[in-house]
C-alpha positions as CSV (number, residue, x, y, z in Angstrom):
1,M,-8.5,30.3,-24.1
2,R,-5.7,28.1,-25.4
3,I,-3.4,31.1,-25.6
4,S,-4.0,32.0,-22.0
5,I,-3.2,28.5,-20.9
6,W,0.0,28.4,-22.9
7,I,1.0,31.8,-21.4
8,L,0.3,30.5,-17.9
9,R,2.4,27.4,-18.6
10,I,5.3,29.5,-19.9
11,V,5.2,31.7,-16.8
12,I,5.2,28.7,-14.5
13,F,8.0,27.1,-16.4
14,L,10.1,30.3,-16.2
15,L,9.5,30.6,-12.5
16,L,10.6,27.0,-11.9
17,V,13.7,27.5,-14.0
18,S,14.6,30.7,-12.1
19,F,14.0,28.9,-8.8
20,A,16.3,26.1,-9.9
21,A,19.0,28.6,-11.0
22,K,18.9,30.2,-7.5
23,N,19.2,26.9,-5.6
24,T,22.3,25.3,-7.1
25,E,24.5,25.2,-4.0
26,I,25.6,21.8,-2.8
27,V,24.0,20.4,0.4
28,S,24.9,17.3,2.3
29,V,22.2,14.8,2.9
30,N,23.1,12.5,5.8
31,Y,21.7,9.1,6.2
32,Y,22.2,6.1,8.4
33,L,25.5,4.3,8.9
34,G,27.5,7.4,8.0
35,F,26.2,7.6,4.4
36,E,26.4,11.1,3.1
37,W,25.2,12.3,-0.3
38,Q,26.3,15.7,-1.6
39,V,23.9,17.0,-4.2
40,P,22.6,20.4,-5.4
41,M,19.7,21.7,-3.3
42,I,17.3,21.8,-6.2
43,I,17.6,18.0,-6.6
44,V,16.7,17.5,-3.0
45,L,13.7,19.8,-3.4
46,L,12.6,18.1,-6.6
47,A,12.9,14.7,-5.0
48,C,10.8,15.8,-2.0
49,F,8.2,17.2,-4.4
50,V,8.0,14.1,-6.5
51,L,7.8,11.8,-3.5
52,G,5.1,13.9,-1.9
53,T,3.1,14.0,-5.1
54,A,3.4,10.3,-5.6
55,F,2.3,9.5,-2.1
56,G,-0.7,11.9,-2.5
57,F,-1.8,10.3,-5.7
58,L,-1.4,6.9,-4.1
59,A,-3.5,7.9,-1.1
60,C,-6.2,9.3,-3.4
61,A,-6.2,6.1,-5.6
62,I,-6.5,3.8,-2.6
63,K,-9.4,5.9,-1.2
64,K,-11.1,5.8,-4.6
65,V,-10.7,2.0,-5.0
66,K,-12.1,1.5,-1.5
67,K,-15.1,3.8,-2.2
68,Q,-15.9,1.8,-5.4
69,S,-15.8,-1.5,-3.6
């Protein structure tokens, strides 16, 4: 069982690395007041993923706390 979990982790890691390697082109992220940030696309995707995950965990935690009260 442990070996299959490690194999799955390695496969997922390799898929993520290959995805990052394919998305290295620079994109412009425009914000208010003319602020522009030029960054590789994988950084933008990673930031969106991290923020979405954080908000999801926060929403679940708030719901759990309210349910326990």
